[in-house]
C-alpha positions as CSV (number, residue, x, y, z in Angstrom):
1,M,-3.3,9.3,-36.4
2,K,-2.3,5.7,-35.7
3,T,1.1,5.2,-34.0
4,S,2.9,1.9,-34.7
5,L,5.2,0.8,-31.8
6,G,8.1,-1.6,-32.4
7,I,8.6,-4.8,-30.6
8,R,11.2,-3.2,-28.4
9,A,8.9,-0.4,-27.3
10,Q,6.0,-2.8,-26.7
11,L,8.1,-5.1,-24.5
12,I,9.5,-2.2,-22.5
13,I,6.1,-0.8,-21.9
14,G,4.8,-4.3,-20.8
15,I,7.8,-4.7,-18.4
16,V,7.3,-1.2,-16.9
17,I,3.5,-1.7,-16.4
18,T,3.9,-5.2,-15.0
19,T,6.7,-4.2,-12.7
20,M,5.0,-1.1,-11.4
21,A,1.8,-2.9,-10.8
22,G,3.5,-5.7,-8.9
23,I,5.6,-3.5,-6.8
24,G,2.8,-1.1,-6.2
25,L,0.5,-3.9,-5.0
26,I,3.2,-5.2,-2.6
27,G,3.8,-1.7,-1.3
28,I,0.1,-1.0,-0.7
29,M,-0.3,-4.4,1.1
30,S,2.9,-3.8,3.2
31,L,1.7,-0.3,4.2
32,S,-1.7,-1.5,5.0
33,L,-0.3,-4.2,7.3
34,I,2.0,-1.7,9.0
35,E,-0.8,0.8,9.5
36,G,-3.1,-1.9,10.8
37,R,-0.5,-3.0,13.4
38,A,0.2,0.6,14.5
39,L,-3.6,1.2,14.7
40,Q,-4.1,-2.0,16.8
41,W,-1.3,-0.9,19.1
42,K,-3.0,2.5,19.5
43,A,-6.3,0.8,20.1
44,D,-4.7,-1.4,22.8
45,E,-3.3,1.8,24.4
46,A,-6.8,3.3,24.4
47,S,-8.3,0.2,26.0
48,R,-5.6,0.3,28.7
49,A,-6.4,4.0,29.3
50,A,-10.1,3.2,29.5
51,G,-9.4,0.3,31.9
52,F,-7.3,2.6,34.1
53,M,-10.1,5.2,34.3
54,K,-12.7,2.6,35.0
55,A,-10.6,1.2,37.9
56,A,-9.8,4.7,39.2
57,L,-13.4,5.9,39.2
58,R,-15.0,2.6,40.4
59,G,-16.9,3.1,43.7
60,K,-16.8,6.9,43.6
61,A,-20.0,8.9,43.9
62,A,-20.8,11.4,41.2
63,V,-20.8,14.2,43.8
64,A,-17.3,13.3,44.8
65,L,-16.2,13.8,41.2
66,Q,-17.5,17.4,40.9
67,L,-14.0,18.7,40.3
68,Q,-12.5,21.0,37.8
69,P,-10.2,19.5,35.2
70,G,-6.7,19.6,36.7
71,E,-7.8,18.7,40.2
72,G,-7.5,15.3,41.9
73,F,-6.2,12.5,39.7
74,L,-7.9,14.0,36.6
75,T,-4.9,16.3,36.1
76,D,-3.6,17.5,32.7
77,A,-0.4,15.6,33.3
78,A,-2.2,12.4,34.1
79,M,-4.4,12.7,31.0
80,K,-1.4,13.5,28.9
81,G,0.4,10.5,30.3
82,L,-2.5,8.3,29.2
83,G,-2.5,9.9,25.8
84,I,-5.9,11.4,26.3
85,K,-6.6,14.6,24.4
86,D,-10.2,15.6,25.2
87,Y,-12.6,13.9,27.5
88,V,-16.1,14.1,29.1
89,L,-17.2,12.3,32.3
90,K,-21.0,11.7,32.7
91,D,-23.2,10.1,35.3
92,G,-25.8,7.4,34.6
93,A,-28.4,10.0,33.8
94,G,-26.2,11.6,31.1
95,N,-25.3,14.7,33.2
96,I,-21.8,16.0,32.6
97,I,-19.6,15.8,35.6
98,L,-16.3,16.8,34.1
99,R,-15.3,18.0,30.6
100,A,-12.1,19.1,28.9
101,G,-12.1,20.1,25.3
102,E,-14.7,18.8,22.8
103,I,-15.5,15.2,21.8
104,S,-16.1,14.9,18.0
105,K,-19.6,14.0,16.9
106,E,-18.3,12.3,13.8
107,E,-19.5,8.7,13.5
108,G,-16.2,7.3,12.2
109,E,-15.3,3.6,11.7
110,L,-15.9,1.2,14.5
111,I,-12.8,-0.9,15.1
112,S,-13.3,-2.5,18.5
113,I,-16.0,-3.3,21.2
114,S,-15.0,-5.2,24.3
115,D,-15.5,-5.0,28.1
116,G,-17.7,-2.0,27.9
117,V,-15.3,0.0,25.7
118,R,-16.2,1.1,22.2
119,I,-13.4,2.5,20.0
120,R,-14.0,4.3,16.7
121,R,-11.5,5.7,14.2
122,L,-12.1,9.3,12.9
123,G,-10.8,10.9,9.8
124,S,-9.6,7.7,8.1
125,G,-9.5,7.0,4.4
126,F,-7.5,5.5,1.5
127,L,-5.6,8.7,0.9
128,R,-5.8,10.0,4.5
129,G,-4.0,7.2,6.2
130,P,-4.9,5.5,9.4
131,G,-7.0,8.4,10.7
132,R,-6.9,11.6,12.8
133,L,-8.3,10.4,16.2
134,L,-9.5,7.4,18.2
135,A,-12.8,8.2,19.9
136,V,-13.3,5.9,23.0
137,E,-16.5,5.4,24.9
138,A,-16.0,3.6,28.2
139,Y,-19.0,2.5,30.3
140,L,-18.4,3.0,34.0
141,D,-20.4,0.6,36.2
142,G,-19.1,2.0,39.5
143,V,-19.8,5.7,39.4
144,G,-22.9,6.3,41.5
145,P,-25.9,4.0,41.6
146,A,-26.6,4.2,37.9
147,G,-23.1,4.0,36.6
148,G,-21.8,6.5,34.1
149,S,-19.5,6.9,31.1
150,F,-16.1,8.3,30.3
151,D,-15.6,9.4,26.6
152,F,-12.2,10.6,25.4
153,T,-10.1,10.9,22.3
154,L,-6.5,9.8,21.5
155,S,-4.5,11.6,18.8
156,L,-3.1,9.5,16.0
157,A,-0.5,12.1,15.1
158,D,2.4,9.8,16.1
159,V,1.0,7.0,14.0
160,L,0.5,9.3,11.0
161,E,4.1,10.6,11.4
162,D,5.5,7.0,11.6
163,T,3.5,5.7,8.7
164,A,4.4,8.8,6.6
165,G,8.1,8.0,7.1
166,I,7.5,4.4,6.2
167,R,5.5,5.4,3.1
168,R,8.5,7.5,1.9
169,L,10.9,4.7,2.5
170,L,8.7,2.2,0.7
171,L,8.4,4.6,-2.2
172,L,12.1,5.0,-2.4
173,Y,12.7,1.2,-2.3
174,A,9.9,0.6,-4.8
175,A,11.4,3.1,-7.3
176,L,14.9,1.5,-6.8
177,D,13.6,-2.1,-7.2
178,A,11.5,-1.1,-10.2
179,G,14.4,0.5,-11.9
180,I,16.7,-2.5,-11.4
181,I,14.0,-5.0,-12.6
182,I,13.2,-2.9,-15.7
183,L,16.9,-2.5,-16.6
184,F,17.6,-6.2,-16.3
185,G,14.3,-7.2,-18.0
186,V,15.0,-5.0,-20.9
187,F,18.6,-6.3,-21.2
188,F,17.7,-9.9,-21.2
189,L,14.7,-9.4,-23.5
190,S,16.9,-7.4,-25.9
191,K,19.5,-10.2,-25.9
192,S,17.1,-13.1,-26.2
193,I,14.3,-11.7,-28.4
194,I,14.8,-8.2,-29.8
195,M,18.3,-8.7,-31.3
196,P,17.5,-12.1,-32.9
197,V,14.3,-10.7,-34.4
198,K,16.3,-7.7,-35.7
199,A,18.8,-10.1,-37.3
200,L,15.9,-11.9,-39.0
201,E,14.5,-8.7,-40.2
202,E,17.8,-7.5,-41.7
203,A,18.4,-10.9,-43.4
204,A,14.9,-10.9,-44.9
205,R,15.4,-7.3,-46.2
206,R,18.8,-8.3,-47.8
207,I,17.3,-11.4,-49.4
208,A,14.4,-9.3,-50.8
209,G,17.0,-7.0,-52.3
210,G,18.6,-9.8,-54.2
211,A,21.2,-11.2,-51.9
212,L,19.9,-14.8,-52.1
213,N,22.9,-16.3,-50.3
214,E,22.2,-14.2,-47.2
215,R,21.3,-16.1,-44.0
216,A,20.2,-15.0,-40.5
217,V,22.8,-15.6,-37.9
218,V,20.9,-16.2,-34.6
219,N,22.6,-18.0,-31.7
220,A,19.5,-18.7,-29.5
221,D,18.2,-22.0,-28.3
222,N,14.6,-21.0,-28.1
223,E,11.6,-20.3,-30.3
224,V,13.3,-17.4,-32.0
225,G,16.4,-19.6,-32.8
226,R,14.2,-22.3,-34.3
227,L,12.3,-19.6,-36.3
228,A,15.7,-18.5,-37.6
229,E,16.6,-22.0,-38.6
230,S,13.3,-22.4,-40.5
231,F,13.9,-19.0,-42.1
232,N,17.4,-20.1,-43.3
233,T,16.0,-23.4,-44.6
234,M,13.3,-21.5,-46.5
235,A,15.8,-19.0,-47.9
236,A,18.0,-21.9,-49.1
237,R,15.2,-23.6,-50.9
238,L,14.0,-20.3,-52.4
239,S,17.6,-19.7,-53.7
240,G,17.7,-23.2,-55.2
241,E,14.4,-22.8,-56.9
242,I,15.3,-19.4,-58.4
243,K,18.7,-20.8,-59.7
244,A,16.8,-23.8,-61.2
245,L,14.4,-21.5,-63.0
246,E,17.3,-19.4,-64.2
247,R,18.9,-22.5,-65.7
248,L,15.7,-23.5,-67.4
249,N,15.3,-20.1,-68.9
């Protein structure tokens, strides 16, 4: 069954779709920029933590690092202060010297490589936000004769929490702005297009019913106003022609 929409409905639908598309695009771009800045700040924090560990472990022999997690400078408080969640320290041969927790094997998205530090983002996606963790791999050139590595993860829970709040705020502002734009758009379109077209329609209906002296009253200085003038001119000529035919008859 074919449904016929009036000009008012078509214009309102067009305004709603255009407004929502524009505001939605702006919101997505704004959120992407905010998430990108927050992620970059977190990546810088990871790089600083990796630099601190590289400096702290430089020149130490692997044997001297055979400590349990929580001893020496590798304390839980120190790791927490650096934002480190899980970590594993290896010597140049790949032997594990220290381990706390489990490092995810997920490949993730590479976001940074610099100064022997490789940072990947895990659990990211369009609907999942900036990600779940940052996985950091730091090469240590001063642990024993063959160097070593210090791999750790940083939680992105704080970034997720902040961006979730910003997402809700953007959604609220987007809904408010869209409502205001739609209301004003419908008002101005109704005044400048829909009401004049309705006046033309009513005048045409009355003339078709026999009221040949009927004219469309449209006070608009635009295409619709000029159309109304042409319509009135046509109606006047039609009325004159009909009266002339009546006299002849």
